[in-house]
N, C-alpha and C positions, 0 to 999 in steps of 0.2 A: 798270668795278668796279660792276655792277649789284647791287643790293640785292633780296632777295624781298619779294613783296607780303605774304608770309605766312612766319614763320620756319619752318624745317623742325626736327625734334628727333627726338634719340635717347635712348633711356631706359636709363639706365645705372645699374648697382650703387653705384657709388662716388659720381657726382657728381649723380645725380638726371637732370634734363634738360638735355643738351647741346643748345645750340640753334646753328642755320647761319643767318645772316643774309645772305650773300653768295651768288650763285648759282654762282661760281667754285669755292668750296669744295663744293659738292655735287657739282659735275662732277668736281673732282681725287677725291672720294671714290668716283665710280662708274667711273673708270678700271680696266683689268684688274690693273695693277701695284699698285695700292692695296687692290684686293678680293683680290688674292694675300696679303695680310697677314693675312686670316682665317684662311688656313692654315698659319701659322707660330707655333707657341706662344711666347707671353713667356717662360716660363721653364723651357724644355726638360727637363733630367731632375729638376727639382725636384719635378715630379708624381709621381717614384717614392717621394718622401718623404710629400709633403702632398699627398693624392691630389687635393684641391680645384683644384689649381693647373693647370687646363686654360685659361686664358684666353689671348686669342692677342694678336699684335702689332697687329692692326686695333684690339680695343677700348683699348689703351693708348694708342694713336696718337691716337683721339678724345680720349681724357682729357687729354692734351698739348694738343691744340688747344683744349680747354674753359679749361684754366690759363690759356692764353695769353689766351683770351676775357677771362678774370676779370683778369687782370694789366692789361688796357686800361680796366679801371674805375678803376683808380689814377691821380687826377688829374694827377699829375707825369707819368706815361707816356702818359696820353690826350694831355695838352698838348703834349706833345714831339714825338711823331710825325705825319708826315703820313698822309694818308689810304691813300696807296700804301704806306708802311712800316707801317701797320698791318696791311693786307692781307698784306704780307710775313711778317710776324711770325707771324700766323695759318697762312699757307699751310706755313712753314718748320716750325712745330712739328707741323703734320698730317703733313709728308713726312720727319720728321727718320729715321724708321727704314726708309723704304721700299726700302733696299739690304740689309737683313738676310738672311742665308741659312738653310738648315731648320736646325732646333734650335740656331739662333743662332752663338754663338761657337765651337761644335766645329768648325762647317764652317769658318769662318775660319783656324783653327789649321792645318789640315790642308792647305787647298788654297792657302794663301797669298792671301785676299783681305781688304780691308778694308770694311766694310759702310758707312762713311760717303763713302769715296771712289766705291765702287758706287752708292750712292744719289744721291751729287751727279750721276754721269754718266746715272743714269736718269732724272733730272730733266730733264737737259739733252739727253739723245739718244732718250729714248723718244717716239716721235711721236705717240703717242695722249695721252699725258701733257703733251708739250711745245706741241701744239695747243692744248691747254685753258688753258695757262700765259699764251700768247702772246695770248690775249685780252686780257690786262692790255696788255702791251707785249712788245715783242722780247727786252727786256732782263731780264724778270721771273724766267724761270727759272734764268739765269746768276747773278741776284743771291740767290735761294733757295740754289743750289749754294754761292756765297760764304759764305754765312751758316754750312751744315751743315760745310763744311771749315775755318770760323775763319779767313777769310783776311785779315780787317781792315776789309773794307770798310764792315761795319755793325757796328761794334764794342759796341753799346749791345743789338742785337737778338743779338748772340753769347751776349753775358753773360746773356741771357733764356732763350733755349734751351740754352747748355751752360756751367756754372760749379758752384761749390762748392753753389749753391742757386737752382735754376732750375724751369723749367715741367715738365721730362722727370721729374727725381727726385720733384718732388711729386706726380706722378701713379703712378710706378711704386713707389713706397715704399706708399701708401695701397692701391694695386690689389693688390700682391701680398700685402701682409698680410691684406687681406681673403680673398683665393682660397686663402691656405695657412692660415687660420684662427689667425694668430700675433697678437699684441698690440704686438708690436715697432715696426712702421710706423706705430701710429697717432700722427699729426701733427698740430698747430693750424693747418691750411692758412690759415683764415681770418684769424687772427691775423697770420700772416706777411704776406699779402697788405696787409692793414691797416696794416701800418707799414714797408712799403715806400715809398723816395722815391728820385728821380732828382737827384743832385748833380753838375754838371760834366760830364755824359754819363755817369756812373758810378751803377750800382745800390748803393743804401746802403739800410740798414735803422734805424730810430729805436730809440735806446737802450731803450725802452719794451719792444721786443719781445726782447729778448736771450734771456729764459727760453723762448720759443718757438723760437728758434733752436738754443739748447743741446738743448733736447729734440730737436728735428729731428735734430741731429747724432748723439746719442746712440741714437735709435732706429735711424736709418743704419747705424751701426755695428753694433748687435746683429743687424738684418736681413742683414748680410752674413756675420756667421758662422752665425747660427742657421738661415739658409735658403739664401742665395746659395751660401755655402761648405760646405754641409752636407757629410759626408763621404761619404753615399750617393750624394748628386746628384752629386758629384765622380766617384765611382767608375763611376756609370751613364755619365755624359759620357765617360769614358776608353773604354768600351765602344764607344762610337758612333765616337770618335775613330779607334780601332783598326779598326774595320770599313771606315772611309772608307780607312785607310792601306791596307787588304788590297785594296780595289777598285782603288786607284790603281797598287798593284803589279801586279796581276795586267793590268790594261790594259796597263802598259808590258810585260809579259809575252807580251801577244797572246793572251791566255785568251779563249776564246768563251764569253760569257755566254749564258744562255738568254733572261734578260729584258733589255728595253730600255734599255739604259745609255747612250744615244747623248747626252742631254742631259748628264748627268755626265762623259762621254768629253771633250764639246766644251769644258765648264767646264775640265776638268783641263788640257788641251791648250792653251786659251786661257781665262784668266780673266776677259778683256776681253770676251768674247763674252756681251752682255747678252740676246740674243735667247734663247739656252739658260737663261742663268743665271735667267731671270725664270720659267721653265718649272720649277724646281726647288724644292719647299717641302717640309714636313713629310710630307704625304700622297704624294708622289713617292717620299721618300726609305724611308716605311713600307712602301709598295707593293714595291719593290726587295728590302728586306730580306725580306720575307715570301715572295719568290719564291727567294730564296736559301737557304731552309730545305731546298731539294731540289738545292741545289747539288753537283757533284763535288767542289769544292774543301773539304776538312773545317774550314779554318781559318775561310773565310768564311762556311761552313754553321754554326760554332761560335759565331763572332762575333754572327752576324745572331740565332740562338737567344737567346744571353745578353740581347742587348738586347731583344728582343720578349717575352722570358717573364720579364724582370726577374731574372736570375740574377747579383746583384750580387757583383761580385769583392771579395776581401780588401784589407785596407790597413793599414799600419803607419806609424808616426812615425820619420820619418828622425831617428836619433839614435844615440849611442854604445850604447847598451841594445838596440838592435834592429838594429844592425850585422851582428852574427854571422846572424841569423835571415834577414835579407835577402839576405845573400850566400848562405846555404845554399838558400834558393829560387832564386836566380837560377842557382845551379851545378848545380840538379837539373834545369834547362832547356837545350834546345837553344839555338843562336843564333836558329833560326826562332820557336821558344815566347818567347823573351825577347824578340824584337821585336813580336811582337802580342799576349803576354799578360802584359806588365809594364810600368809606365809610373811615372817619379818626376814629382811637381808640386807646384809652390811658390805659394802664395796669400800675398798681404800685404793688409792693410787698417789704417787708422789712424782716430782719429775726426775728426782735424783737423790739416791741415798749414799751417804760416803761411811758408812757405820760399818758396812759388812765385812767380813774376815775371810770368806772362801775366796778361793782362787777364780778370777773372773767377775768377782761382783763389785769391782771398782774399775773404771777407765782410767788407763794411765797415760800420762803426756811425757812425751820425749822432748826435752829443751835442747836448746841450741848447743849447749855444752856437753851434751850426752848424757845430765842427769835426768833422772826420772821423777815426777810428782804425779799426786792424782789430778783428776779434772776439778775437785772441789778447790784445791790448793791454787790451780791457776786460773780458774775461770770466776771472776766475780759475778756473773749473772747466773751461773749454776750455784755459787756458793748463796747467793740470795733466794734463789729457787728453792734450793734443799730445806731451807727455813720455812719459806712462805707457800711453796707450790706443793704443799699437800693437802689431801682432800679425803673426807670419811663421810660416807653417803649412807643413810641408815633408813631404810624405806618400809612400809608395810603394806603388802598386797592383799587384795581381797577381792571376790567376785562379787560383781555389783548385783544388786536385789530388785527385782522389781515382780509386779502381781503377788507379793508375798511367797515367792517361791525361788529357788535357784535353779534355773533349768537352761 
């Protein structure tokens, strides 16, 4: 656990200077699997709505690492963790997204992979990264993977990495708000860190910081509906998912692609093949789609053109009012057209849920007398929003038809 003679710095638009004190953190950043995150957008299709949202998983991961470093300034946490656990926390924060596929969740939905499970395997099995992590000790990579998978070996670190209020969310809300130009994600991270405490192995927040927590949760709620679940973004990602589906179907049919789809083919046939998985990023997918503009298969050609040229599909709320219209659209399509040019999707988001039972799924408030209660018990605003601040949105997406063709 060698520290640098002179700190390395990254200049970040959100956090200012991000400092690196340990040699091993620099070595992790320099690995190929971590550098790959430069080539994966953080927000996938959101850039079709907010054109500034071009930032990467790489910059977000550095931001999460920075937040972990800031959390270690909290005396309770600094005095609780050993030197190895501190480095474990920083490394897990840095590597928490290393398993993401191209354009994030669209890839997972079609090809049946889980970025956290893939990430844990990359941490343990990738030779270059594992050689770096083994410099701490032989179990270091395994322990990082256990935190990513929330296996309960390091419950405190798991809460800090992934919970209702964690180092991950505190970066992506700020970062995504900045690059989309929206104000919803502006949260008082300084105050949240200042009021954080550790009590009986549990992350708690002083009651004096409850307003900052309320603001954080409301901001998170608005970010989901105004940014992450924006209808245009969802429609755009549906196009990509349908393109993936067409590629998958054509591979199964033995279609002869002119482009080199070998990496994608290997992952489809065996999602556990990490050597090929790490070759696939946004750049790879964009190159394939560009080549498909000249494909003989009209469906593949059409979908690729829609995605690359922002031909956003139509969408309707799934309700009794639109039931007849949705049926009409489907009935005017063949089975093949319905498979590739329509999709129904549901998203759900609540301001705060107090029903969870897993460690880290609730936010706990430390009262003046030293007792601990849940945020739901202490905040009338959150109590009210837990009951009313939930939203379910069902949408039907479809490719618009003109000239009696889908093209």
